[in-house]
C-alpha positions in Angstrom: 21.9 136.4 -160.1 21.8 132.9 -159.2 25.8 132.9 -158.6 25.4 136.1 -156.6 22.9 134.4 -154.3 24.8 131.1 -153.8 27.8 133.3 -152.8 25.6 135.0 -150.2 24.2 131.7 -148.8 28.1 130.3 -148.3 29.2 133.4 -146.7 26.3 133.5 -144.3 27.0 129.7 -143.5 30.6 130.4 -143.0 30.0 133.3 -140.8 27.6 131.6 -138.6 30.1 128.7 -138.1 32.8 131.1 -137.0 30.1 132.9 -134.7 29.4 129.4 -133.3 32.8 128.6 -132.6 34.1 131.5 -131.8 33.4 131.4 -127.9 34.9 127.8 -127.7 37.9 128.4 -129.3 38.4 131.5 -127.3 37.9 129.3 -124.0 40.1 126.7 -125.0 42.9 129.1 -125.8 42.2 130.7 -122.4 42.5 127.3 -120.6 45.7 126.2 -123.0 47.3 129.7 -121.9 46.4 129.5 -118.0 49.0 129.7 -115.7 49.4 126.3 -113.8 50.8 126.0 -110.2 52.6 123.4 -108.5 51.4 122.7 -104.9 51.9 121.0 -101.8 49.4 120.2 -98.9 49.9 121.1 -95.4 50.2 118.1 -93.1 49.9 117.4 -89.4 52.2 115.5 -87.2 55.4 115.4 -85.1 58.5 117.4 -86.5 62.1 117.2 -85.6 64.7 120.0 -85.9 68.2 118.8 -86.0 71.7 120.3 -86.4 73.7 118.4 -88.5 77.7 118.6 -88.7 80.6 116.4 -89.2 83.2 114.8 -86.7 85.9 112.2 -86.0 85.8 109.2 -83.8 88.6 109.1 -81.3 89.2 106.9 -78.2 88.1 108.2 -75.0 92.0 107.9 -73.7 95.1 107.1 -75.8 97.8 106.1 -73.5 101.2 106.7 -75.4 104.0 104.1 -74.0 107.6 104.9 -74.3 110.9 103.6 -73.2 113.0 105.1 -70.7 116.4 103.2 -71.7 118.0 102.8 -74.9 119.1 99.9 -76.8 118.3 97.4 -79.5 114.8 95.9 -79.3 115.1 92.0 -79.1 111.9 91.0 -78.5 108.4 92.4 -79.6 105.6 90.7 -78.3 102.2 92.6 -79.6 101.3 93.9 -82.7 98.3 96.2 -84.0 94.8 95.3 -82.8 96.0 93.2 -80.0 94.2 93.3 -76.5 96.3 93.6 -73.6 95.8 93.4 -70.1 97.7 95.7 -67.3 101.1 94.5 -67.0 101.4 92.5 -70.1 105.0 92.5 -71.9 104.9 94.7 -74.7 108.5 94.4 -75.9 112.1 94.0 -74.6 115.3 96.1 -75.0 118.5 94.3 -75.0 119.6 93.7 -71.0 123.3 92.9 -71.2 124.8 96.4 -70.4 122.0 97.0 -67.8 122.9 93.5 -66.2 126.4 94.6 -66.2 125.6 97.7 -64.1 123.7 95.8 -61.7 126.7 93.4 -61.2 129.2 96.3 -61.0 127.0 98.1 -58.3 126.2 94.9 -56.3 130.1 94.6 -56.0 130.0 98.3 -55.0 127.9 97.9 -52.4 129.5 94.6 -51.2 132.8 96.7 -51.2 131.3 99.5 -48.7 129.3 97.0 -46.8 133.1 95.4 -46.0 134.5 98.7 -45.4 131.7 99.5 -42.9 132.5 96.4 -41.1 136.4 97.1 -41.0 135.5 100.6 -39.5 133.0 99.0 -36.9 135.6 96.7 -35.8 138.6 99.4 -35.8 136.2 101.6 -33.7 135.7 99.2 -31.4 139.1 98.6 -30.7 139.6 102.3 -30.3 137.1 102.6 -27.7 138.2 99.2 -25.8 141.7 101.1 -25.9 140.0 104.5 -24.7 138.2 102.3 -21.9 141.5 100.6 -20.8 143.4 103.9 -20.7 140.3 105.5 -18.4 140.7 102.6 -15.9 144.6 102.6 -15.9 144.3 106.4 -14.9 141.6 105.8 -12.2 144.4 103.5 -10.7 147.2 106.1 -11.2 147.4 109.0 -13.3 150.9 108.3 -14.0 150.8 105.3 -15.8 149.4 107.3 -19.0 150.2 110.9 -20.0 147.8 113.3 -21.2 149.3 113.0 -24.7 148.5 109.3 -24.6 145.0 109.8 -23.4 144.3 112.3 -26.3 145.6 109.9 -28.8 143.3 107.4 -27.4 140.4 109.9 -27.6 140.8 111.3 -30.8 141.6 107.8 -32.6 138.2 106.7 -31.4 136.5 110.0 -32.6 138.0 109.7 -36.1 136.8 106.0 -36.3 133.3 107.2 -35.6 133.6 109.8 -38.5 134.9 107.1 -40.6 131.8 105.0 -39.6 129.2 107.8 -40.6 131.5 108.1 -44.0 131.0 104.2 -44.5 127.6 104.5 -44.0 127.2 107.2 -46.2 128.9 105.2 -49.0 126.6 102.5 -48.4 123.6 104.9 -49.0 125.2 105.8 -51.8 125.9 102.5 -53.5 122.4 101.4 -52.6 121.1 104.3 -54.4 123.3 103.5 -57.7 122.3 99.6 -57.4 118.6 100.7 -57.5 119.1 103.0 -60.1 120.7 100.1 -62.1 118.0 97.6 -61.2 115.5 99.9 -62.4 117.0 100.4 -65.8 117.2 97.0 -65.9 113.4 96.2 -65.1 112.8 99.3 -67.7 114.2 97.0 -70.4 110.8 95.0 -70.2 108.1 97.6 -71.7 104.9 96.6 -69.9 101.3 97.9 -70.6 100.3 100.2 -67.7 96.5 99.6 -68.6 94.1 97.1 -70.0 93.1 97.9 -73.8 93.6 97.5 -77.5 96.9 98.4 -79.3 96.0 100.9 -81.7 99.2 102.0 -82.8 102.9 100.6 -82.8 106.0 102.5 -83.9 108.6 100.4 -83.4 109.8 97.1 -85.5 112.0 94.1 -84.4 115.5 94.9 -84.3 115.3 98.3 -84.1 117.6 100.4 -81.7 116.2 103.0 -79.3 117.7 106.4 -78.6 116.4 107.9 -75.3 119.0 110.1 -74.1 117.1 113.2 -75.3 113.5 112.2 -75.7 111.8 109.5 -74.7 110.4 107.6 -77.9 107.0 106.7 -78.5 106.7 103.2 -79.3 102.9 102.3 -78.6 99.6 103.5 -78.2 97.1 101.8 -76.2 93.4 102.5 -76.1 91.6 101.4 -73.0 88.1 100.6 -72.7 87.5 101.1 -76.7 84.7 98.6 -76.5 83.0 100.4 -73.7 82.8 103.7 -75.0 84.3 106.0 -78.0 84.3 109.9 -78.4 82.8 111.6 -81.4 84.7 115.2 -81.7 82.2 117.4 -83.6 82.6 121.3 -84.3 79.3 123.1 -83.9 78.9 126.9 -85.2 78.6 129.4 -82.5 75.0 130.4 -83.2 73.8 126.9 -82.5 75.7 126.5 -79.1 72.5 127.6 -77.3 70.3 125.1 -78.9 72.6 122.3 -78.1 73.3 123.1 -74.3 69.4 123.1 -74.2 69.3 119.7 -75.7 72.3 118.4 -73.6 70.2 119.6 -70.3 67.1 117.8 -71.7 69.1 114.6 -72.5 68.1 114.7 -76.2 69.6 111.6 -78.4 72.3 112.2 -80.9 72.4 110.1 -84.2 75.5 109.8 -86.4 76.6 107.7 -89.3 80.0 106.6 -90.8 80.5 105.7 -94.2 81.9 102.3 -93.6 78.4 101.3 -92.5 76.0 102.6 -95.0 72.4 102.5 -93.8 73.2 101.8 -90.2 72.5 104.5 -87.5 74.5 104.8 -84.3 73.4 106.3 -81.2 75.0 108.6 -78.5 74.7 111.5 -76.1 76.3 114.9 -75.5 79.0 114.7 -72.9 80.6 117.6 -73.4 80.4 121.0 -74.7 83.9 122.6 -74.5 84.2 126.2 -73.9 87.4 126.9 -75.6 86.5 128.0 -79.3 88.4 127.5 -82.7 88.3 130.6 -85.3 88.8 129.7 -89.1 88.6 132.6 -91.6 86.3 134.6 -88.9 84.2 131.4 -88.5 83.7 130.4 -84.7 83.2 126.8 -83.8 83.2 125.1 -80.4 84.0 121.5 -79.7 81.1 119.1 -78.8 82.0 115.6 -77.5 79.6 113.0 -78.1 79.6 109.7 -76.3 78.8 106.7 -78.0 78.9 102.7 -77.0 80.8 100.4 -79.1 80.6 96.9 -77.9 81.3 95.2 -81.5 84.3 98.0 -82.1 82.7 98.9 -85.6 83.9 102.8 -84.5 87.3 103.0 -85.2 89.5 105.9 -84.2 89.7 108.1 -87.0 86.4 107.6 -88.7 84.2 110.6 -90.1 81.1 110.7 -88.8 78.1 112.9 -90.2 76.3 113.7 -86.6 72.6 114.9 -86.0 71.9 116.6 -83.0 68.1 116.3 -82.0 67.5 119.9 -80.5 63.6 120.4 -80.7 60.6 118.5 -81.1 56.7 119.4 -81.9 54.0 117.0 -81.5 51.0 117.0 -83.8 51.9 120.5 -85.5 50.8 121.7 -88.8 54.0 121.5 -91.1 54.6 123.7 -93.9 56.6 122.4 -97.0 60.0 124.4 -97.2 59.2 124.7 -100.8 56.0 126.7 -100.3 58.1 129.0 -97.8 60.8 129.7 -100.6 58.3 130.4 -103.3 57.7 134.2 -104.3 55.8 135.4 -107.5 57.7 136.8 -109.9 55.0 138.2 -112.2 52.7 140.9 -110.0 50.0 140.6 -112.5 49.2 137.0 -111.0 48.6 138.5 -107.5 45.8 140.0 -106.0 45.5 143.9 -105.8 45.8 143.7 -102.2 48.6 141.6 -101.8 51.0 143.4 -104.6 52.3 145.7 -101.6 54.4 142.6 -100.9 55.9 142.4 -103.9 56.9 146.1 -104.8 58.1 146.8 -101.3 55.5 149.5 -100.4 54.6 147.6 -97.0 58.3 147.9 -95.6 59.0 151.6 -96.7 58.8 152.4 -93.2 60.8 149.9 -91.9 63.5 150.8 -94.5 63.6 154.4 -93.4 63.9 153.4 -89.7 67.3 151.4 -90.6 68.6 154.5 -92.5 68.4 156.1 -89.3 71.2 154.5 -87.6 72.4 151.1 -86.5 69.8 149.1 -84.5 70.4 148.6 -80.8 70.7 145.0 -79.4 66.9 145.0 -78.4 66.0 146.4 -81.5 68.0 143.5 -83.4 66.6 140.7 -81.0 63.0 142.0 -81.8 64.3 141.8 -85.4 65.4 138.4 -85.2 61.9 137.3 -83.7 60.0 139.1 -86.4 62.1 136.8 -89.1 59.6 134.2 -87.8 56.6 136.3 -89.6 56.3 134.7 -93.4 53.8 134.6 -96.0 52.7 131.9 -97.8 50.9 131.9 -101.2 47.4 130.0 -102.3 45.5 130.1 -105.4 42.6 132.6 -105.4 40.7 131.8 -108.7 43.1 133.1 -111.1 45.4 134.9 -108.9 47.5 134.1 -106.0 46.7 135.6 -102.4 49.3 135.9 -99.8 48.6 134.3 -96.2 50.5 135.6 -93.2 51.9 133.0 -91.0 54.4 132.5 -87.9 57.0 129.9 -88.1 58.4 127.8 -85.3 60.5 124.6 -85.5 62.5 124.4 -88.8 63.2 120.8 -90.2 64.9 119.8 -93.0 61.8 119.3 -95.3 59.2 121.2 -93.3 58.4 123.9 -91.0 55.8 124.0 -88.0 53.5 126.7 -88.3 52.7 128.4 -85.0 50.3 130.9 -86.0 48.1 131.4 -89.1 44.6 131.3 -91.0 45.6 127.5 -92.6 44.2 124.0 -91.7 45.7 120.5 -92.7 45.2 119.6 -96.4 45.4 123.4 -97.6 47.6 123.5 -101.0 50.2 126.0 -101.0 51.9 127.2 -104.2 55.6 125.8 -104.5 56.3 127.0 -108.2 55.0 127.6 -111.6 54.5 124.3 -113.8 56.6 124.5 -117.0 54.6 123.8 -120.3 
């Protein structure tokens, strides 16, 4: 009897302990398996929207310098990176053949000039003979016959024709001499502009052959220290924003890998209307002008360009991670918001889209409606959806233009992993 009494007392004690620890144990278990959410706060401040793309740095102008004459290079006066002034000697072609042509044409001109002098003397003699014959016939017509007078007349006319021919020969010889002299001058290849030699395509001792095509010897970039261009390709959907940014004079920032951490500034100088299409992607060239006083920006460098297209001051900023969050478990969402997950709120929209292709006005309205979004907040142990209207989109934040939210509110960005 005593044994059973002891057993009963022990069972009562154990049962009481279990009853007393049940509630704390269940509470602990519930807390341990409770879903934990990662959150981010809504902040207030200025926001900037940028469009980022890549581009190439090029000089504003590249002057290609060639040779009009052929021959061996006997002197090379400049090298890569040399700064030259207008008229500076860059290279010199062997002048012996061209100097010989000048001497030949000078002799030919001298010969034509001597011929002209001879013809002038003969013409003057013939005119004098004709004058004497006229005076003799005035005294007595029988002194000279008609035949003799015709000979005197036509001799003078023939010499006048020879005079014109001699004068034409002189003009021809003069032109030939000027051509030879020009070719001799072309042997000295000089810079037509002030600038920097960015490319040299000829070596000392090389022979030029320019009979069929003018060879390119140097490329000079004028005003490389004053300004360079950054040529960027921008997607067609962003051109409207860039045109507005250009009209508003918004700045452009870019970086190059050669100077990590340094940001260069520029401005949109031109948005070209000639498009490029690669694999059905249409882009437009955008030219950015930037100063280059230290010659840090070299032709051919790749630049990462950021165009500032829109700004908002003292705005509420929604973390982009909150906009990307979407609850996967419908049981964790309030009853009134579950239609956002099962799609029942958009059934009417889907039915209207099935009726046929949207018109241009309907498509524009649909684009505007894309700014109507939902973010999620904790409501006790469940999540509730808050409808907002977004505006400026940045790299980390999106501006909220409408919505029942305030600075400091916490939005769900994901579920914590245990």
